[in-house]
Each structure stands twice: as C-alpha cells, then as structure tokens.
C-alpha positions in Angstrom: 74.7 65.4 25.7 78.1 64.0 25.8 79.3 66.3 23.1 77.8 69.2 25.2 79.7 68.2 28.3 83.3 67.9 26.2 82.6 71.1 24.8 82.4 72.8 28.3 85.3 71.1 29.3 87.4 72.2 26.5 86.1 75.8 27.2 86.9 75.4 30.7 90.3 73.8 30.8 92.5 76.7 29.5 91.2 78.8 32.3 91.8 76.4 34.7 95.3 75.7 33.5 95.9 79.4 33.7 95.0 79.9 37.2 97.9 80.4 39.3 99.5 83.1 41.7 97.9 86.6 41.3 97.5 89.8 43.4 93.7 90.6 44.5 92.8 94.1 44.9 91.7 94.6 48.6 91.6 98.4 48.8 92.5 101.8 47.4 92.3 105.2 49.3 93.4 108.7 48.4 95.8 110.2 51.0 95.8 113.8 51.1 97.3 116.6 53.4 97.3 120.5 53.3 101.3 120.9 53.3 102.6 122.5 50.2 105.5 120.0 50.1 103.2 116.8 50.4 103.2 114.7 47.3 105.6 113.0 44.7 106.2 109.8 46.9 108.3 107.4 45.1 109.4 105.1 48.0 107.6 103.0 50.6 108.2 100.9 53.7 105.3 99.4 55.5 106.3 98.3 59.1 104.6 96.9 62.3 102.2 94.3 60.5 100.7 96.9 58.3 100.0 99.8 61.2 102.7 102.1 60.2 104.8 103.3 57.0 107.5 105.6 56.0 107.6 107.0 52.4 110.0 109.3 50.6 109.4 111.9 47.9 111.1 113.1 45.0 111.0 116.6 46.3 113.7 115.2 49.1 111.2 114.9 51.7 110.1 112.1 54.3 106.6 111.0 55.8 105.6 108.8 58.3 101.8 107.7 58.9 99.6 105.3 60.7 97.2 102.8 58.9 93.9 102.4 60.1 92.7 99.0 59.3 89.2 96.7 59.7 89.5 93.0 59.7 93.1 93.9 57.9 91.7 95.7 55.2 93.5 99.4 54.6 90.8 102.0 55.7 92.7 105.0 56.3 95.9 107.1 56.5 96.8 109.6 59.1 100.2 111.3 58.6 102.4 111.4 62.0 105.6 113.0 60.5 106.9 115.1 57.8 110.0 116.8 56.7 113.0 117.3 54.8 115.7 114.4 53.8 119.5 115.7 54.7 122.8 115.6 53.1 125.7 114.0 54.8 126.5 117.6 56.6 123.3 117.6 58.1 121.7 120.2 55.9 118.5 119.8 54.1 118.8 118.7 50.5 118.3 121.1 48.0 118.8 121.8 44.3 119.5 118.7 42.0 119.9 116.5 45.3 116.6 115.9 46.2 114.9 113.2 44.0 114.8 110.4 46.6 113.3 107.5 44.6 114.0 104.0 46.4 113.3 103.3 49.9 113.9 100.1 52.1 114.6 99.6 55.8 117.2 97.0 57.1 116.7 94.5 60.2 118.2 97.3 62.5 115.3 100.0 61.2 117.7 102.1 59.3 116.8 103.8 56.0 118.3 103.1 52.7 117.2 105.7 50.0 118.3 105.8 46.6 118.5 108.9 44.4 118.3 110.3 40.9 120.0 113.3 39.3 123.3 112.9 41.5 122.9 109.1 41.4 123.9 107.7 44.8 122.6 105.8 47.8 122.5 107.0 51.2 121.7 105.4 54.8 119.9 107.4 57.4 119.7 106.0 60.9 116.7 108.4 61.4 115.2 110.0 58.6 115.1 113.5 60.3 119.0 112.9 61.0 122.1 113.4 58.6 122.8 110.9 55.8 125.8 108.3 55.7 127.3 107.7 52.7 126.9 103.9 50.6 129.9 103.6 48.3 128.7 103.8 44.8 129.1 101.3 42.0 131.1 103.0 39.2 128.4 102.7 36.6 126.2 105.1 38.9 127.6 108.4 37.4 127.2 107.4 34.1 123.3 106.6 34.4 120.5 108.4 32.5 119.3 111.4 34.0 116.0 110.9 35.5 115.9 107.4 35.1 118.4 105.9 37.2 118.4 104.3 40.8 114.3 103.8 41.0 114.2 100.5 42.8 116.2 99.9 46.1 115.5 97.1 48.3 117.1 94.5 51.1 117.1 91.1 51.4 117.2 88.7 54.8 120.7 88.8 54.9 121.3 92.4 54.5 122.0 92.5 50.9 121.2 95.7 49.0 120.1 95.7 45.7 119.6 98.6 43.1 117.9 98.8 39.7 117.9 101.8 37.2 114.5 102.6 35.6 115.7 102.1 32.2 117.8 99.3 30.6 118.8 101.3 27.2 116.9 99.4 24.7 113.8 97.3 24.6 115.6 94.0 24.2 118.0 94.5 26.9 117.7 93.2 30.2 117.7 95.7 33.4 121.1 95.4 35.4 120.9 94.7 39.1 123.5 96.3 41.3 124.1 94.1 44.5 125.9 95.5 47.2 127.3 93.0 50.1 130.4 92.6 52.3 131.6 96.0 51.3 131.5 95.2 47.5 129.4 95.8 44.6 128.8 93.1 41.8 126.7 93.2 38.5 125.8 89.6 37.8 122.1 89.6 38.0 119.8 90.5 35.3 116.5 91.4 35.1 114.4 90.4 31.7 113.0 93.6 30.2 109.4 92.7 28.6 107.9 95.4 26.7 107.8 99.1 27.3 107.2 98.5 31.0 110.0 100.5 33.3 111.1 99.6 36.7 110.0 101.9 39.3 110.3 99.7 42.6 111.3 96.3 44.2 111.0 94.4 47.3 111.7 91.3 48.7 108.7 89.4 50.0 108.3 87.2 53.2 109.0 84.0 51.2 112.3 85.6 50.0 111.0 86.2 46.4 111.8 89.5 44.5 108.8 91.7 43.6 109.3 94.1 40.9 107.0 97.1 40.3 106.9 98.3 36.8 105.0 101.1 34.9 104.4 102.0 31.2 102.8 105.4 30.4 100.8 106.8 27.3 100.2 110.5 26.8 96.5 109.5 25.5 95.4 107.2 28.2 97.9 107.5 31.2 99.6 104.6 33.3 99.5 101.0 33.4 101.1 99.0 36.5 102.6 95.6 36.4 104.2 93.4 39.2 106.4 90.3 38.3 107.6 88.1 41.0 110.9 86.3 40.7 113.2 83.6 42.6 116.7 84.2 43.4 119.0 81.4 43.4 122.5 80.5 42.4 121.8 80.9 38.6 120.0 84.1 39.1 116.6 85.5 38.8 114.2 82.6 37.7 110.8 81.5 38.1 109.3 84.9 36.3 105.6 85.3 37.0 103.2 88.5 36.3 101.1 88.9 39.3 99.1 91.8 38.3 98.9 94.0 34.9 96.5 96.6 34.8 95.0 98.4 31.6 96.3 101.7 31.0 94.5 104.5 33.1 93.4 101.7 35.6 95.4 103.4 38.1 97.6 106.4 38.9 101.3 106.6 38.6 102.2 103.8 41.2 105.8 104.3 42.2 106.5 103.0 45.7 105.9 99.3 46.9 106.3 97.3 50.0 105.7 93.3 50.5 104.9 92.2 53.5 103.0 89.6 55.6 99.9 90.5 57.9 98.8 89.4 61.4 96.6 86.6 59.7 99.5 85.3 57.5 98.6 86.8 54.0 101.3 88.3 51.8 100.3 91.7 51.4 101.4 94.2 48.6 100.9 98.1 49.2 101.6 100.5 46.4 101.7 104.1 46.8 101.3 106.8 43.7 103.5 109.6 42.6 101.2 112.5 41.9 104.1 114.7 40.4 102.6 117.7 42.2 100.2 117.8 39.3 96.5 118.8 39.9 95.0 115.9 37.7 96.8 113.3 39.7 96.3 112.2 43.3 98.4 110.6 46.0 96.8 107.1 46.3 97.3 103.6 48.5 96.5 100.4 46.7 96.8 97.4 48.5 96.8 93.7 47.3 96.5 90.3 48.8 98.5 87.6 47.1 96.6 84.5 46.2 98.8 81.6 45.3 95.9 80.1 43.1 
C-alpha cells in the first residue's frame, strides 16, 4: 500500500509542479457581416470593460462594435461602425498603403495604427478622420515586405512599442522598437522560439507584455501561441507561455487585446484575419487568465 501511495505521488508531482499561469478558453464565436469589404482584421482594442471594441483591417478599413455578454462571457458581436482609414491628406487609403496590422489606443482614446508595405505608424484622433504622422525609425524602410510592423502597443506611460513579424533568422531575437519622448530606441529584444512569428502584442493591466504569435503549415493550418514577459531595467524577462494551440485548432488569430473585466479578471480577446478566403472565418476567441 505504501509503494502504491509513493507511486501515485510521483505520478502527480510533475503535473503539480508544472501548474502555473495559463489562459483558459471562455468563448469562441464567429462574426459575420454582409459588407463586401468586411474581413481581414489584424488589430483589435477592447474598451469599456469589454462592452465595445475597435478593429483595423489589412484592406485599410476600421470597424467598431458592441460585445454582448452573459455573466461576463462573450455571446455576440454587433457592428456599430465601419469605413476606410485615411491618409494624412484626408483621402481614403488605396494601393500599397492599405495594409493596417497593429492597433492600440492611448489614454486620450487616440488610435495608433502600424502598417506594412509602406512601413509606417499613423495616429488617428478619430478613426474616420485624417491620419497624423508618427516619425519613423530609420530601420522601417528596410523591413521585409509583408512581414514588417505587425504588433503595436502602448504602455501605461504612453510609450509606443512596435515589433516586426519576422526577426530574419530562427535563432535571431525579434527587435522591439520603442518610441518615447519623441525618440526611437531599439534596446529591447524578444526571444524567438521556433517557427512562431509575432502578429500582435498588448500590455496587460498588470503591466506585463503579452505577445501573440502564429505558425502555419500548408497541411494543417495555423497554431497560436501567447507568451507573457515582464519589462524591467534589464529588458524583457520572466518569460512564460500562457497558451499554445495545436495546428488547425484555431483560425488565423492576428489581433489581441488584454483587459480587466468588471469582476477584476484579466481577459485576453483575439480576432482572426480571414484573408478574405472562403474557407476561413472572422472569429472572436476570449480567454481568462488563471495564475494557477
């Protein structure tokens, strides 16, 4: 009997020691609209304690919506606004200028959007209004086409961070560009782990940096991973993987917002980019952070 008890303890111990922070799936629902320009969403910001959101698309559009909930759980999406993003001149984006990827809102409610193809960052005091320029880092012009400024987030102090999708090699960290006090620096590095590529990032209510990553296989589909990092004087540390899905388990999740709900729980909301492809869908997936 004693030997059996010892065996049970040995089998249980690794699982117990491995327990820790993780994201628990709470909801996953599709979002459909009849508008021909609907889809391709790559950036997301959830607002008003989970009641509303805004998103941007790689076709150069924005959308706003209302989130229906029951006891905090996401149950439905209703679009409340939709239209084109604009140039600094006020004309709608077109041509190679449309590929909006990253989105975050600052403390004043202004939207900051990162773009690919013409690699740049723009500020929108209103998403349906003209853009305002944000000075570029000198590296931006040389970033890889279609793999550039995917992730954008703003910390509690108003500092802007952007991360490109690719680092340039499997063993090379991702550069993290930081804009504060009117100047850029590139002091931070994000450890690359395997074939996963960065698609979004957001600072959580606790000040930690959440990074959304994606990998893809032609036979199987997409895998999603979310890592969390602390940010201190020595850079990014305390790395932990909160979520990693199997290939094909979820759609092409590209946008992420991390926020605190009315019950004080940290929620992570994802939106998928359907690539305007009939076999993909626009999906919302939502998780609750458990500290284990």
